[in-house]
N, C-alpha and C positions, 0 to 999 in steps of 0.2 A: 745312142747319142743323137740320132736324128730327131727324136721326139723332144729332146731337151730344149732346142732352139726353134724359133719360127723359121719356116722355109723362106727362100728368096722370094717366092711368089707371095707368101703371106706378108712379108715385110714390105713388098711393093704395094700390096693392097692396103696396108696400114698407113703408109706414108704418102702414097700416091706418086712416088718417084721410083724410077728404075736405077738411076745412077747412085752408086754407094755414097759419094760425097754429099749428094742431096738428101739421101736418107739420114745420114749422120747429122746434117744441119737440122732436119725436121725433128729428129729424136732429141737433140739438145734443146731446141726451142720449146718443145713440149715436155721437157723434163722427164724423159724416159731413161731408165737405166739400160745400158748396153755395153758390150765390149767389142773391140775390133779384132778381127783375126789377122793373120800374117799378110793377107791381101788387102787390108784396109776396109774390109766389108763389116758392117755392124751386125752383131748377133744379139738378139733379144731373147731372154729366157721365156719359154712358154708360160711358166708360172707367173712371171711378172706381167705378161700380157693379160692373163686371166684376171689377176688382181686389179689391174688398171681398168679393165673393161667391166668389172663388177661380176665376174663369173667364178672367181676363185674363192676358196675357203682359206681363211688366215691360218697359216701353219706356224705362226710365231707364238709360242707359248706365253711369252712375256706380255705381248699385246692382248692375248686372250684373257690373261689374269687381270690386267688393268681394266679391260672392258667389263669383266664380271664384277670386280670390286666396285666400279662406278655404278653398275646397275643395282647392286645390293645395298650400297651405302645409303644411310639416312642422315639428313642434316641434324645438327645438334641445336635445336631451337632454344634450349636452356642457356646457351651462350649469349643469346640476345638480351636476356634479362640482366641489365646492368643497374644495380641499385646501390 
């Protein structure tokens, strides 16, 4: 479970703040997804961090299918001929 979330030190490095309430404010302003534990400390999933930083691979099959369809799709130029 330890590898699932960023460590306290990693979260401090990301936000630049040590205080939990300041970290929460930074995460909200920068539109990061997080949850609060019972102590009010933010928890950011390591996978979300990787995705946001451009290091992760999309594990969302639906998004992968949309991207593949967009890459393969060809425009219908015949639809432009209106006579």
